[in-house]
N, C-alpha and C positions, 0 to 999 in steps of 0.2 A: 451698434457702437462702431466707431471708426476702426479700420483694419489694424492700425498701429497702436490701439489702446489695449493694454493687458489688464484684465481684471485681477486685483490682488487675490492671492490664494485664499485668504480668510473670507473673501466675499464670493468666491466661485460657486459655492453651493448655498448661498444665503438667499432664502425666499421671503425675507421680511417684506411686508407690504403687498405680497401677492395673495391672490385668492384662488383656491383650487376646489374642484369638485371630483369626487371619486365615486363611481358607480359600483354597486355591490360592495360598499365600503364598511359594512357593519361587522364583518368577521373575516377570519382567514387571511388570505393574501390582501384583500381589500383593506382590512383594518391595519395591517402592517404598512401598507402604502400610506394610509391616512396618517399614521404616527410618524413616519419618516418625513413626510411633507410638513407636518406640524412642527416637528423638531427643528426643521430648517427655517421656520418662521412664518410659514403660510397659514392663512385662515382657511380651514377646510370644511366644505359642505359634504356631509356623508349622505349619499343617495342609496337607498336600498328598499326592497319590497317588504322586508321584515321589520315592522315598526318597533317591536319590542327590542330586538337586537340593535336596531339603529339608535334608539333612545339611550340604550346602555352604552353603546360605543361613544356617542357624543358626550355622555356624562363622564365616561372614563377619560376622554381627552381633555375636557375642561377641568376635570379634577387634577390633571397633571399640569395645569397652567397653560394649556394650549387654547387657541381660539377655534372652536368647532361648533357645528350645528348639524341637525338631521332633517332630511326631507324624505317622506315616503314616496317611492317611485316604482312603478312597474316599467322596466326598461323596454318592454315590448309595446308600450302605448305612447304614441307621439304626444298626446295631450298631457300625459304625466311628465314626459321629457321637457316640454315647453314650460310646465310649472316649475320643475326643478331648476332650470336655467333662470327663470324669473326670480326664484328664491335666492339664487346666488347674487343676482343684482340687488335685490332688496336687502339682503343681510350683509353683504360684503362690498357692495358698490360696483361689482363687475365680476369678471372671470379672466384669469390669466392662464390657468392650467386645467385641462380636463383629462382625467384618466378613465378610459372606458374599460372597466374591469369586470362588470357584471356579465355572467355567462352561465349557461346550464349545459350539462353533458350526460343526459340519460342514455345508458347503453341500450342498443337495440340492433339485432341482426338485420341485414338488408331485407329479408323476406318477411320480417315482423314489423317493419317500420310503417306506421300509419301516416296518413295525411295530417292528422291532428298533431302528432308528435313532430313531424317535419316542420309544420308551420310554427309550432311553439318555439322550437329551437332557433329557427331562422328569425323569428320576431325579436327574441332577446339578443342573440349572438351577432346578428348581421344588421337587421333593420334598426335595432336600438343603437348600435354603434354609429351608424350613419347619421341618424337624426339627432343624437346627442352631439356629434361633431358639427353638424350643420347649425344647430341652434347655438352652440357654444361659439362657433366662428362668427356668427352674426353679431353676438354680443361683443366679442373681441374687436371686431371691425368697427362697430358702433362706438366703442370707447376709444378707438384709435390707438390701441396698444398692441405690441407683439404678443403672441400667444403660443402655447404649447399644447398639443393634443397627443396623448399617448394611449395606444390601443393594446390591450392584452390579448394576444392571439394564443397559439399553442404549437408545440412541435408536431401535433397531429395535422397541422396545416401543411407540413412538409413530408411527414412519414406516417402512414396510418397505423393505428394500434389494432384495429379490428372491432367490429360491432359498433362502430361510431360514424358511419358514413355521413349522416346528417350533421353531426358535430364537426367532422373533418371538413365538410363542404363549407360550413359557415365560417370556420376559422381560416380556411384557404381564401374565402372571400374577404376576410378582414385584412389579410396581407396585401391583396391587390387594392383594396379600398384605401389602405394606408398610403400606397404609392400615388393613387389617383388624387386623393385629398391633398397630399403634399405638393403635387404639381400645381394644382389650382390655387391653393391657399398661400403659397410662398410669396406671391406678390403683395400679400397683406401682412407679411412678416409673421406668419403662423407656421411653425414647423409641426410635422406630423410623423410620428415614428411608432414602431410596435415592439413589443417584447413577446417572445415565444417561449413560455416556460415548459419544462419537462414535468416529471412527477414531483408534486410538492405535498409534504405532510402538513396538515392543518389540524386544529382541534376537532374539526368535523369529519376527519378522514374516515373513521370507522363507520359513521352514519352514511357517508357517501359510498363507501365500498359495499355496504349492504344494499343500497339502492342500485348500484351498478350491477351487482350480482343478479338481482331480480330481473333486470332488463337484458342481461347478456345472453340468456338462453343457454348458459353453461351450468354444469353441476358445480356445487361448492368446491369440490376437489379440483375440477378443471379451472375454475376461476382463480383459486388460490395459486395453482401452478402458473397461470398466466401472469399474475401479479408478481410472483416470485421471479419469473423469468425477466420481467421488466426491470426489477430492481437489480438483478444480477448483471444486466447489461451496462450499468452506469459505471464508467471508468473511475469516477471519484469515490465510488463505494458507498454512496448514501443518496437518499431522496433529498430534494431541496426542502428548505423551510421558507415560510412566508417572507422573511427579510431578505432571502436570496433574490427575490423578485422586487421587493420594495426598494432596495439600494440602487439597482439599475434604473428604476422609475425616477428616483431622485436625480440621478445623472441626466436623464433625458428632460427632466423638468427644470434643470438648472442651466446657468450660463456656460457650464462646461461643455454642453452639446449644442452650442448656438449655431454651428455651421453644419449640422447633421439634419437631414430631412428625407423622408421616404424610405427609411431603413428599418430592418428588423434585427433585433439582438436576440439570439438564441441563448437561453439560460437553462441548461439541462444537465450539467455535470459531465458533459461529454457523451451523453446517451446516443446522439445521432452519429457519433464517430465509430461506434462499436458495431 
């Protein structure tokens, strides 16, 4: 838009007529992002490897009167990524917003980390982010429309938690990838930004904690103490909830952030300050 044109306030976060794709969108943070974008008027394609949860998420959104659909996708497979982007075109006519939310974070001490685990984490957390961005950008350019790409990183890209070197490396890569993509894609009017969440409580937190404990190499007591220490460091006094991440995603997907690209917003309740 021309520099002297001011978007009316009631239109600033309006995504009506836009099409979005959210990876890992079937539950937790991803589902909260799906709902915020849908509330703002976007048609949302939910991409997830869990087809049961994905179908349920799409049904929940359409039941609320939103436009949504589901496509089963393994974010670590380029063929699946290409299929998901093709589905966005087939179902919604194109793609305006991509949110790279899918990610895995199995705990593993350095000396226990296998090649198989390393490759699995990198495939989903780094390779998947790149090829989703690449295929989405191709479609955005093909349609001749501006686009928004939003990558979900982690504060572990900035400060290590421990027993997550593979995850931390992948998320550190996401931060630099965000800058590199932003530099190259800006000429196509595509902005690329990232959000780095801190600890977030989701409906699956208990299950995730059990999985992390198994991979951490720590005793249950030591693991509980580590998690307690993490929570105690948050100046705002609580873990985040999914909408604490979804709301900044909406900001980056909206016209309110039209002149921001290559940046990372840390959303951690002040954890990195302590």
